[in-house]
OpenMM code with the backbone's topology and positions (N, CA, C; nanometers):
from openmm import Vec3, app, unit

residues = "MET SER VAL GLU THR VAL ARG ALA PHE LEU ALA ALA HIS ALA PRO ASP ILE SER VAL VAL GLU LEU ASP ALA SER THR ALA THR VAL GLU MET ALA ALA ARG GLY HIS GLY VAL ALA PRO ALA GLN ILE ALA LYS THR LEU SER LEU ARG ILE LYS ASP ARG THR MET LEU ILE VAL THR SER GLY ASP ALA ARG LEU ASN ASN ARG LYS ILE LYS ASP VAL LEU GLY GLY LYS PRO ARG MET LEU GLY ALA ASP GLU VAL ALA ALA LEU THR GLY HIS PRO GLY GLY VAL CYS PRO PHE GLY LEU ALA THR PRO LEU PRO VAL TYR CYS ASP VAL SER LEU LYS ALA PHE ASP GLU VAL VAL PRO ALA ALA GLY SER THR ASN SER ALA LEU ARG ILE SER PRO ASP ARG LEU ALA ALA LEU VAL GLY ALA GLU TRP ILE ASP VAL CYS ASP ARG ALA ALA SER".split()
positions = [
    Vec3(-2.8552, -0.9210, -6.2396),
    Vec3(-2.9010, -0.8992, -6.1022),
    Vec3(-2.8579, -1.0157, -6.0135),
    Vec3(-2.8136, -0.9815, -5.8977),
    Vec3(-2.7634, -1.0790, -5.8029),
    Vec3(-2.8716, -1.1766, -5.7557),
    Vec3(-2.9916, -1.1268, -5.7329),
    Vec3(-3.1020, -1.2149, -5.6918),
    Vec3(-3.1254, -1.3211, -5.7987),
    Vec3(-3.1092, -1.2837, -5.9236),
    Vec3(-3.1302, -1.3788, -6.0321),
    Vec3(-3.0261, -1.4907, -6.0306),
    Vec3(-2.9027, -1.4601, -5.9936),
    Vec3(-2.8024, -1.5665, -5.9852),
    Vec3(-2.8346, -1.6617, -5.8705),
    Vec3(-2.8891, -1.6085, -5.7635),
    Vec3(-2.9313, -1.6944, -5.6511),
    Vec3(-3.0495, -1.7805, -5.6952),
    Vec3(-3.1460, -1.7211, -5.7632),
    Vec3(-3.2605, -1.7987, -5.8135),
    Vec3(-3.2145, -1.9102, -5.9084),
    Vec3(-3.1209, -1.8789, -5.9955),
    Vec3(-3.0692, -1.9797, -6.0891),
    Vec3(-2.9982, -2.0920, -6.0136),
    Vec3(-2.9203, -2.0568, -5.9114),
    Vec3(-2.8525, -2.1571, -5.8290),
    Vec3(-2.9549, -2.2479, -5.7616),
    Vec3(-3.0575, -2.1872, -5.7035),
    Vec3(-3.1609, -2.2662, -5.6354),
    Vec3(-3.2384, -2.3530, -5.7339),
    Vec3(-3.2695, -2.3009, -5.8517),
    Vec3(-3.3426, -2.3792, -5.9517),
    Vec3(-3.2636, -2.5039, -5.9892),
    Vec3(-3.1314, -2.4918, -5.9945),
    Vec3(-3.0469, -2.6049, -6.0325),
    Vec3(-3.0211, -2.7016, -5.9179),
    Vec3(-3.0139, -2.6504, -5.7943),
    Vec3(-2.9692, -2.7339, -5.6823),
    Vec3(-3.0737, -2.7573, -5.5729),
    Vec3(-3.1727, -2.6709, -5.5650),
    Vec3(-3.2743, -2.6832, -5.4594),
    Vec3(-3.4044, -2.6183, -5.5065),
    Vec3(-3.4694, -2.6778, -5.6073),
    Vec3(-3.5868, -2.6140, -5.6669),
    Vec3(-3.7044, -2.5977, -5.5708),
    Vec3(-3.7015, -2.6643, -5.4574),
    Vec3(-3.8081, -2.6508, -5.3584),
    Vec3(-3.7924, -2.5263, -5.2710),
    Vec3(-3.6809, -2.4556, -5.2814),
    Vec3(-3.6567, -2.3364, -5.1996),
    Vec3(-3.6836, -2.2120, -5.2831),
    Vec3(-3.7597, -2.1207, -5.2255),
    Vec3(-3.7938, -1.9958, -5.2948),
    Vec3(-3.7255, -1.8764, -5.2300),
    Vec3(-3.6954, -1.7785, -5.3111),
    Vec3(-3.6458, -1.6508, -5.2612),
    Vec3(-3.7652, -1.5687, -5.2171),
    Vec3(-3.7536, -1.5076, -5.1003),
    Vec3(-3.8573, -1.4197, -5.0473),
    Vec3(-3.8066, -1.2769, -5.0600),
    Vec3(-3.8832, -1.1928, -5.1300),
    Vec3(-3.8449, -1.0528, -5.1432),
    Vec3(-3.9442, -0.9670, -5.0664),
    Vec3(-3.8913, -0.8800, -4.9821),
    Vec3(-3.9741, -0.7900, -4.9022),
    Vec3(-3.9709, -0.6505, -4.9627),
    Vec3(-4.0720, -0.5701, -4.9287),
    Vec3(-4.0743, -0.4317, -4.9760),
    Vec3(-3.9692, -0.3471, -4.9056),
    Vec3(-3.9446, -0.3777, -4.7776),
    Vec3(-3.8501, -0.3005, -4.6975),
    Vec3(-3.7110, -0.3628, -4.7050),
    Vec3(-3.6097, -0.2813, -4.6817),
    Vec3(-3.4722, -0.3290, -4.6792),
    Vec3(-3.4499, -0.4224, -4.5604),
    Vec3(-3.3665, -0.5220, -4.5828),
    Vec3(-3.3251, -0.6136, -4.4763),
    Vec3(-3.1725, -0.6141, -4.4705),
    Vec3(-3.1137, -0.4962, -4.4889),
    Vec3(-2.9690, -0.4826, -4.5019),
    Vec3(-2.8920, -0.5104, -4.3728),
    Vec3(-2.9558, -0.4985, -4.2580),
    Vec3(-2.8884, -0.5294, -4.1316),
    Vec3(-2.9542, -0.6519, -4.0692),
    Vec3(-2.8849, -0.7130, -3.9754),
    Vec3(-2.9406, -0.8293, -3.9062),
    Vec3(-3.0729, -0.7921, -3.8396),
    Vec3(-3.0765, -0.6777, -3.7742),
    Vec3(-3.1988, -0.6366, -3.7037),
    Vec3(-3.3142, -0.6137, -3.8010),
    Vec3(-3.2868, -0.5474, -3.9123),
    Vec3(-3.3909, -0.5217, -4.0123),
    Vec3(-3.4402, -0.6527, -4.0737),
    Vec3(-3.3474, -0.7441, -4.1011),
    Vec3(-3.3839, -0.8735, -4.1591),
    Vec3(-3.4686, -0.9542, -4.0609),
    Vec3(-3.4289, -0.9549, -3.9350),
    Vec3(-3.5042, -1.0302, -3.8338),
    Vec3(-3.6461, -0.9760, -3.8217),
    Vec3(-3.6590, -0.8454, -3.8176),
    Vec3(-3.7909, -0.7815, -3.8082),
    Vec3(-3.8738, -0.8147, -3.9323),
    Vec3(-3.8143, -0.8018, -4.0485),
    Vec3(-3.8856, -0.8254, -4.1740),
    Vec3(-3.9317, -0.9687, -4.1919),
    Vec3(-3.8537, -1.0638, -4.1423),
    Vec3(-3.8870, -1.2055, -4.1607),
    Vec3(-3.9486, -1.2689, -4.0363),
    Vec3(-3.9687, -1.1882, -3.9320),
    Vec3(-4.0361, -1.2371, -3.8120),
    Vec3(-3.9589, -1.3444, -3.7364),
    Vec3(-3.8263, -1.3292, -3.7305),
    Vec3(-3.7428, -1.4243, -3.6571),
    Vec3(-3.6521, -1.3478, -3.5608),
    Vec3(-3.5875, -1.4214, -3.4716),
    Vec3(-3.4900, -1.3609, -3.3809),
    Vec3(-3.3657, -1.3218, -3.4603),
    Vec3(-3.2964, -1.2154, -3.4202),
    Vec3(-3.1742, -1.1772, -3.4904),
    Vec3(-3.0735, -1.2919, -3.5030),
    Vec3(-3.0655, -1.3769, -3.4027),
    Vec3(-2.9709, -1.4888, -3.4066),
    Vec3(-3.0013, -1.5850, -3.5206),
    Vec3(-3.1271, -1.5885, -3.5659),
    Vec3(-3.1687, -1.6815, -3.6709),
    Vec3(-3.1320, -1.6320, -3.8115),
    Vec3(-3.0905, -1.5080, -3.8236),
    Vec3(-3.0422, -1.4556, -3.9516),
    Vec3(-2.9032, -1.5146, -3.9749),
    Vec3(-2.8815, -1.5720, -4.0913),
    Vec3(-2.7508, -1.6287, -4.1256),
    Vec3(-2.6737, -1.5233, -4.2035),
    Vec3(-2.5798, -1.4573, -4.1365),
    Vec3(-2.5038, -1.3515, -4.2039),
    Vec3(-2.3785, -1.4097, -4.2671),
    Vec3(-2.3451, -1.3589, -4.3840),
    Vec3(-2.2286, -1.4066, -4.4588),
    Vec3(-2.1203, -1.3002, -4.4542),
    Vec3(-2.0050, -1.3391, -4.3987),
    Vec3(-1.8909, -1.2489, -4.3865),
    Vec3(-1.7879, -1.2841, -4.4922),
    Vec3(-1.7327, -1.1833, -4.5566),
    Vec3(-1.6306, -1.2021, -4.6601),
    Vec3(-1.4964, -1.1638, -4.5999),
    Vec3(-1.4051, -1.2616, -4.5936),
    Vec3(-1.2781, -1.2410, -4.5246),
    Vec3(-1.1596, -1.2828, -4.6093),
    Vec3(-1.0447, -1.2277, -4.5725),
    Vec3(-0.9190, -1.2738, -4.6275),
    Vec3(-0.8297, -1.3079, -4.5095),
    Vec3(-0.7680, -1.4264, -4.5198),
    Vec3(-0.6682, -1.4681, -4.4226),
    Vec3(-0.5438, -1.5023, -4.5037),
    Vec3(-0.4395, -1.4240, -4.4820),
    Vec3(-0.3170, -1.4332, -4.5629),
    Vec3(-0.3563, -1.4161, -4.7095),
    Vec3(-0.3332, -1.5161, -4.7949),
    Vec3(-0.3657, -1.5016, -4.9366),
    Vec3(-0.4946, -1.5730, -4.9755),
    Vec3(-0.5727, -1.6166, -4.8755),
    Vec3(-0.6964, -1.6909, -4.9013),
    Vec3(-0.8189, -1.6036, -4.8739),
    Vec3(-0.9098, -1.6004, -4.9702),
    Vec3(-1.0365, -1.5297, -4.9547),
    Vec3(-1.1440, -1.6346, -4.9302),
    Vec3(-1.2376, -1.6054, -4.8404),
    Vec3(-1.3392, -1.7036, -4.8031),
    Vec3(-1.4652, -1.6347, -4.7534),
    Vec3(-1.5715, -1.7137, -4.7431),
    Vec3(-1.6959, -1.6690, -4.6818),
    Vec3(-1.7187, -1.7517, -4.5556),
    Vec3(-1.7637, -1.6845, -4.4510),
    Vec3(-1.8029, -1.7539, -4.3288),
    Vec3(-1.9466, -1.7138, -4.2989),
    Vec3(-2.0347, -1.8129, -4.2882),
    Vec3(-2.1753, -1.7887, -4.2576),
    Vec3(-2.1939, -1.8167, -4.1090),
    Vec3(-2.2470, -1.7171, -4.0371),
    Vec3(-2.2622, -1.7273, -3.8923),
    Vec3(-2.4033, -1.6887, -3.8503),
    Vec3(-2.4345, -1.7192, -3.7275),
    Vec3(-2.5596, -1.6734, -3.6678),
    Vec3(-2.5569, -1.5211, -3.6596),
    Vec3(-2.6727, -1.4595, -3.6736),
    Vec3(-2.6820, -1.3137, -3.6750),
    Vec3(-2.6305, -1.2437, -3.5517),
    Vec3(-2.6300, -1.3118, -3.4369),
    Vec3(-2.5818, -1.2477, -3.3147),
    Vec3(-2.4405, -1.2917, -3.2771),
    Vec3(-2.3769, -1.3707, -3.3615),
    Vec3(-2.2428, -1.4201, -3.3322),
    Vec3(-2.1375, -1.3166, -3.3720),
    Vec3(-2.0271, -1.3195, -3.3021),
    Vec3(-1.9144, -1.2312, -3.3320),
    Vec3(-1.7910, -1.3170, -3.3557),
    Vec3(-1.7136, -1.2811, -3.4563),
    Vec3(-1.5901, -1.3546, -3.4835),
    Vec3(-1.4975, -1.3458, -3.3633),
    Vec3(-1.4326, -1.4570, -3.3327),
    Vec3(-1.3333, -1.4632, -3.2264),
    Vec3(-1.1989, -1.4811, -3.2968),
    Vec3(-1.1156, -1.3774, -3.2945),
    Vec3(-0.9890, -1.3798, -3.3686),
    Vec3(-0.8984, -1.4953, -3.3268),
    Vec3(-0.8975, -1.5295, -3.1984),
    Vec3(-0.8146, -1.6410, -3.1512),
    Vec3(-0.8612, -1.7721, -3.2138),
    Vec3(-0.9952, -1.7945, -3.2143),
    Vec3(-1.0494, -1.9174, -3.2739),
    Vec3(-1.0188, -1.9228, -3.4232),
    Vec3(-1.0359, -1.8104, -3.4917),
    Vec3(-1.0091, -1.8075, -3.6361),
    Vec3(-0.8627, -1.8399, -3.6631),
    Vec3(-0.7734, -1.7795, -3.5856),
    Vec3(-0.6308, -1.8055, -3.6035),
    Vec3(-0.5998, -1.9532, -3.5824),
    Vec3(-0.6605, -2.0122, -3.4784),
    Vec3(-0.6364, -2.1538, -3.4490),
    Vec3(-0.6927, -2.2451, -3.5584),
    Vec3(-0.8129, -2.2124, -3.6089),
    Vec3(-0.8809, -2.2996, -3.7057),
    Vec3(-0.8351, -2.2745, -3.8489),
    Vec3(-0.8168, -2.1483, -3.8853),
    Vec3(-0.7894, -2.1145, -4.0250),
    Vec3(-0.6485, -2.0609, -4.0503),
    Vec3(-0.5681, -2.0507, -3.9454),
    Vec3(-0.4268, -2.0228, -3.9636),
    Vec3(-0.3846, -1.8795, -3.9829),
    Vec3(-0.4654, -1.7845, -3.9429),
    Vec3(-0.4215, -1.6461, -3.9563),
    Vec3(-0.5251, -1.5479, -3.9076),
    Vec3(-0.4846, -1.4216, -3.9066),
    Vec3(-0.5741, -1.3138, -3.8638),
    Vec3(-0.6650, -1.2744, -3.9803),
    Vec3(-0.7961, -1.2681, -3.9553),
    Vec3(-0.8887, -1.2328, -4.0639),
    Vec3(-0.8932, -1.0830, -4.0911),
    Vec3(-0.9161, -1.0511, -4.2177),
    Vec3(-0.9391, -0.9116, -4.2573),
    Vec3(-1.0674, -0.9087, -4.3387),
    Vec3(-1.1591, -0.8226, -4.2992),
    Vec3(-1.2847, -0.8067, -4.3725),
    Vec3(-1.2536, -0.7406, -4.5073),
    Vec3(-1.3209, -0.7853, -4.6116),
    Vec3(-1.3035, -0.7265, -4.7439),
    Vec3(-1.3879, -0.6007, -4.7570),
    Vec3(-1.3457, -0.5111, -4.8414),
    Vec3(-1.4216, -0.3904, -4.8693),
    Vec3(-1.5421, -0.4209, -4.9578),
    Vec3(-1.6392, -0.3338, -4.9569),
    Vec3(-1.7646, -0.3560, -5.0293),
    Vec3(-1.7434, -0.3805, -5.1790),
    Vec3(-1.6532, -0.3053, -5.2418),
    Vec3(-1.6291, -0.3232, -5.3852),
    Vec3(-1.5686, -0.4599, -5.4146),
    Vec3(-1.4761, -0.5033, -5.3305),
    Vec3(-1.4132, -0.6338, -5.3489),
    Vec3(-1.5140, -0.7459, -5.3262),
    Vec3(-1.5998, -0.7295, -5.2248),
    Vec3(-1.7042, -0.8293, -5.1980),
    Vec3(-1.7967, -0.8416, -5.3188),
    Vec3(-1.8418, -0.7282, -5.3702),
    Vec3(-1.9320, -0.7298, -5.4860),
    Vec3(-1.8655, -0.7953, -5.6072),
    Vec3(-1.7376, -0.7649, -5.6300),
    Vec3(-1.6671, -0.8225, -5.7449),
    Vec3(-1.6499, -0.9739, -5.7296),
    Vec3(-1.6149, -1.0198, -5.6114),
    Vec3(-1.5899, -1.1627, -5.5899),
    Vec3(-1.7171, -1.2468, -5.5828),
    Vec3(-1.8188, -1.1933, -5.5155),
    Vec3(-1.9403, -1.2720, -5.4951),
    Vec3(-2.0450, -1.2476, -5.6029),
    Vec3(-2.0418, -1.1293, -5.6643),
    Vec3(-2.1480, -1.0920, -5.7571),
    Vec3(-2.2701, -1.0376, -5.6836),
    Vec3(-2.2574, -1.0230, -5.5523),
    Vec3(-2.3681, -0.9724, -5.4690),
    Vec3(-2.3287, -0.8370, -5.4104),
    Vec3(-2.3745, -0.7272, -5.4716),
    Vec3(-2.3410, -0.5953, -5.4172),
    Vec3(-2.4146, -0.5648, -5.2874),
    Vec3(-2.5191, -0.6380, -5.2596),
    Vec3(-2.5933, -0.6284, -5.1339),
    Vec3(-2.6544, -0.7642, -5.1099),
    Vec3(-2.6863, -0.7940, -4.9870),
    Vec3(-2.7456, -0.9246, -4.9589),
    Vec3(-2.6491, -1.0381, -4.9864),
    Vec3(-2.5243, -1.0217, -4.9410),
    Vec3(-2.4204, -1.1219, -4.9663),
    Vec3(-2.4613, -1.2556, -4.9053),
    Vec3(-2.4439, -1.3594, -4.9852),
    Vec3(-2.4805, -1.4946, -4.9430),
    Vec3(-2.3883, -1.5935, -5.0135),
    Vec3(-2.3885, -1.7201, -4.9723),
    Vec3(-2.2987, -1.8176, -5.0348),
    Vec3(-2.3548, -1.8843, -5.1603),
    Vec3(-2.4695, -1.8395, -5.2087),
    Vec3(-2.5357, -1.9020, -5.3240),
    Vec3(-2.5104, -1.8211, -5.4506),
    Vec3(-2.4901, -1.8895, -5.5636),
    Vec3(-2.4780, -1.8212, -5.6923),
    Vec3(-2.3614, -1.7249, -5.6995),
    Vec3(-2.2467, -1.7664, -5.6512),
    Vec3(-2.1295, -1.6786, -5.6463),
    Vec3(-2.0683, -1.6565, -5.7840),
    Vec3(-2.0188, -1.5357, -5.8061),
    Vec3(-1.9510, -1.5031, -5.9320),
    Vec3(-1.8153, -1.5719, -5.9396),
    Vec3(-1.7513, -1.5905, -5.8251),
    Vec3(-1.6201, -1.6548, -5.8148),
    Vec3(-1.6312, -1.7693, -5.7162),
    Vec3(-1.5857, -1.8879, -5.7508),
    Vec3(-1.5894, -1.9960, -5.6516),
    Vec3(-1.5023, -1.9594, -5.5307),
    Vec3(-1.5601, -1.9665, -5.4131),
    Vec3(-1.4893, -1.9349, -5.2891),
    Vec3(-1.5148, -2.0448, -5.1876),
    Vec3(-1.4171, -2.0732, -5.1015),
    Vec3(-1.4457, -2.1669, -4.9942),
    Vec3(-1.5481, -2.1044, -4.8994),
    Vec3(-1.6428, -2.1865, -4.8548),
    Vec3(-1.7471, -2.1398, -4.7625),
    Vec3(-1.7357, -2.2225, -4.6354),
    Vec3(-1.7426, -2.1533, -4.5237),
    Vec3(-1.7430, -2.2169, -4.3925),
    Vec3(-1.8710, -2.1766, -4.3219),
    Vec3(-1.9286, -2.2688, -4.2468),
    Vec3(-2.0453, -2.2380, -4.1643),
    Vec3(-2.0041, -2.2515, -4.0186),
    Vec3(-2.0278, -2.1469, -3.9419),
    Vec3(-1.9966, -2.1524, -3.7994),
    Vec3(-2.1022, -2.2350, -3.7273),
    Vec3(-2.0581, -2.3091, -3.6262),
    Vec3(-2.1488, -2.3961, -3.5514),
    Vec3(-2.2603, -2.3187, -3.4806),
    Vec3(-2.2491, -2.1868, -3.4711),
    Vec3(-2.3560, -2.1060, -3.4096),
    Vec3(-2.4887, -2.1237, -3.4834),
    Vec3(-2.4843, -2.1584, -3.6118),
    Vec3(-2.6070, -2.1788, -3.6902),
    Vec3(-2.6834, -2.3033, -3.6453),
    Vec3(-2.6124, -2.3994, -3.5875),
    Vec3(-2.6742, -2.5278, -3.5512),
    Vec3(-2.7742, -2.5163, -3.4360),
    Vec3(-2.7840, -2.3991, -3.3752),
    Vec3(-2.8806, -2.3786, -3.2671),
    Vec3(-3.0238, -2.3723, -3.3209),
    Vec3(-3.0406, -2.3666, -3.4528),
    Vec3(-3.1718, -2.3442, -3.5131),
    Vec3(-3.2091, -2.4542, -3.6118),
    Vec3(-3.3392, -2.4813, -3.6211),
    Vec3(-3.3899, -2.5739, -3.7223),
    Vec3(-3.3922, -2.5066, -3.8590),
    Vec3(-3.4109, -2.3738, -3.8572),
    Vec3(-3.4205, -2.2967, -3.9812),
    Vec3(-3.3483, -2.1644, -3.9616),
    Vec3(-3.2711, -2.1241, -4.0639),
    Vec3(-3.2049, -1.9945, -4.0617),
    Vec3(-3.2466, -1.9175, -4.1862),
    Vec3(-3.2199, -1.7869, -4.1843),
    Vec3(-3.2632, -1.6993, -4.2930),
    Vec3(-3.1418, -1.6232, -4.3478),
    Vec3(-3.0756, -1.6781, -4.4498),
    Vec3(-2.9669, -1.6046, -4.5148),
    Vec3(-3.0218, -1.5101, -4.6217),
    Vec3(-2.9436, -1.4094, -4.6534),
    Vec3(-2.9786, -1.3192, -4.7632),
    Vec3(-2.9783, -1.3981, -4.8938),
    Vec3(-3.0330, -1.3350, -4.9978),
    Vec3(-3.0409, -1.4022, -5.1281),
    Vec3(-2.9999, -1.3093, -5.2418),
    Vec3(-2.8955, -1.2300, -5.2183),
    Vec3(-2.8386, -1.1535, -5.3281),
    Vec3(-2.8795, -1.0089, -5.3404),
    Vec3(-2.9710, -0.9613, -5.2573),
    Vec3(-3.0062, -0.8193, -5.2580),
    Vec3(-3.0406, -0.7772, -5.1162),
    Vec3(-3.0547, -0.6472, -5.0958),
    Vec3(-3.0799, -0.5965, -4.9604),
    Vec3(-3.2238, -0.6162, -4.9138),
    Vec3(-3.3068, -0.6809, -4.9941),
    Vec3(-3.4436, -0.7083, -4.9483),
    Vec3(-3.4871, -0.8519, -4.9792),
    Vec3(-3.3906, -0.9404, -5.0055),
    Vec3(-3.4270, -1.0788, -5.0376),
    Vec3(-3.3587, -1.1759, -4.9414),
    Vec3(-3.4236, -1.2890, -4.9213),
    Vec3(-3.3699, -1.3932, -4.8328),
    Vec3(-3.4361, -1.5252, -4.8688),
    Vec3(-3.3950, -1.6290, -4.7976),
    Vec3(-3.4618, -1.7580, -4.8097),
    Vec3(-3.4572, -1.8256, -4.6745),
    Vec3(-3.5387, -1.9290, -4.6594),
    Vec3(-3.5442, -2.0054, -4.5341),
    Vec3(-3.4904, -2.1447, -4.5629),
    Vec3(-3.3999, -2.1908, -4.4742),
    Vec3(-3.3315, -2.3176, -4.4990),
    Vec3(-3.2767, -2.3728, -4.3677),
    Vec3(-3.2629, -2.5040, -4.3598),
    Vec3(-3.1994, -2.5614, -4.2405),
    Vec3(-3.0483, -2.5389, -4.2516),
    Vec3(-2.9809, -2.5214, -4.1385),
    Vec3(-2.8363, -2.5003, -4.1438),
    Vec3(-2.7618, -2.6145, -4.2142),
    Vec3(-2.8015, -2.7382, -4.1891),
    Vec3(-2.7326, -2.8507, -4.2527),
    Vec3(-2.7500, -2.8486, -4.4039),
    Vec3(-2.8688, -2.8126, -4.4496),
    Vec3(-2.8915, -2.8078, -4.5942),
    Vec3(-2.8150, -2.6919, -4.6569),
    Vec3(-2.8114, -2.5790, -4.5893),
    Vec3(-2.7337, -2.4655, -4.6383),
    Vec3(-2.5892, -2.5091, -4.6599),
    Vec3(-2.5307, -2.5718, -4.5584),
    Vec3(-2.3906, -2.6154, -4.5681),
    Vec3(-2.3725, -2.7160, -4.6809),
    Vec3(-2.4643, -2.8094, -4.6935),
    Vec3(-2.4530, -2.9115, -4.7977),
    Vec3(-2.4626, -2.8496, -4.9374),
    Vec3(-2.5541, -2.7553, -4.9561),
    Vec3(-2.5735, -2.6933, -5.0881),
    Vec3(-2.4494, -2.6202, -5.1384),
    Vec3(-2.3763, -2.5584, -5.0464),
    Vec3(-2.2614, -2.4778, -5.0883),
    Vec3(-2.1283, -2.5471, -5.0591),
    Vec3(-2.1336, -2.6722, -5.0148),
    Vec3(-2.0106, -2.7459, -4.9865),
    Vec3(-1.9305, -2.6866, -4.8729),
    Vec3(-1.9992, -2.6332, -4.7731),
    Vec3(-1.9317, -2.5666, -4.6619),
    Vec3(-1.8772, -2.6667, -4.5610),
    Vec3(-1.7706, -2.6254, -4.4976),
    Vec3(-1.7131, -2.6997, -4.3859),
    Vec3(-1.7623, -2.6342, -4.2566),
    Vec3(-1.7998, -2.7151, -4.1585),
    Vec3(-1.8419, -2.6631, -4.0284),
    Vec3(-1.7193, -2.6307, -3.9443),
    Vec3(-1.7173, -2.5108, -3.8874),
    Vec3(-1.6072, -2.4689, -3.8005),
    Vec3(-1.6639, -2.3939, -3.6804),
    Vec3(-1.5821, -2.3765, -3.5779),
    Vec3(-1.6216, -2.3029, -3.4570),
    Vec3(-1.5274, -2.1842, -3.4434),
    Vec3(-1.5700, -2.0670, -3.4941),
    Vec3(-1.4849, -1.9484, -3.4918),
    Vec3(-1.5545, -1.8247, -3.4364),
    Vec3(-1.6718, -1.8428, -3.3772),
    Vec3(-1.7477, -1.7294, -3.3263),
    Vec3(-1.7823, -1.7465, -3.1800),
    Vec3(-1.8162, -1.6339, -3.1190),
    Vec3(-1.8743, -1.6317, -2.9855),
    Vec3(-2.0179, -1.5851, -3.0032),
    Vec3(-2.1093, -1.6469, -2.9319),
    Vec3(-2.2507, -1.6052, -2.9362),
    Vec3(-2.2723, -1.4925, -2.8370),
    Vec3(-2.3654, -1.4040, -2.8700),
    Vec3(-2.4030, -1.2971, -2.7785),
    Vec3(-2.4713, -1.3607, -2.6574),
    Vec3(-2.4521, -1.2998, -2.5420),
    Vec3(-2.5168, -1.3505, -2.4210),
    Vec3(-2.6668, -1.3281, -2.4327),
    Vec3(-2.7466, -1.4304, -2.3998),
    Vec3(-2.8911, -1.4124, -2.4115),
    Vec3(-2.9511, -1.3729, -2.2815),
] * unit.nanometer
topology = app.Topology()
chain = topology.addChain("A")
for resn in residues:
    res = topology.addResidue(resn, chain)
    for name in ("N", "CA", "C"):
        topology.addAtom(name, app.Element.getBySymbol(name[0]), res)
């Protein structure tokens, strides 16, 4: 189970952080925000992309949208979203994709949109699990590089 790999990762690297499992699905940003009582922007969504021959994860604010020009400038190419089967095979997370407990080591990037919050809520390996963490700690735990590749939704 994917949640179990996230729990094992946290037990080894951040034993003070717990996975929160809800009865209802949190498969979308809106559902996750409602379920965890936060603004949609506070949900840390993980995108699985390929740029040329490189596969990577980018964690962004829930209301942020990728800016292709910024991605091209920062990461050197046009991004392509991976299909669900490929994401599940690479990450080990068939739902609730997150940068923790990955089946395959992948480079992780955190978009600066996350820095607007003291605490963000990324998924934890299933469509009804998540955790609460500061953006800086999230990046440190997964060895992420901070980049600016998104546009925030107008508030």
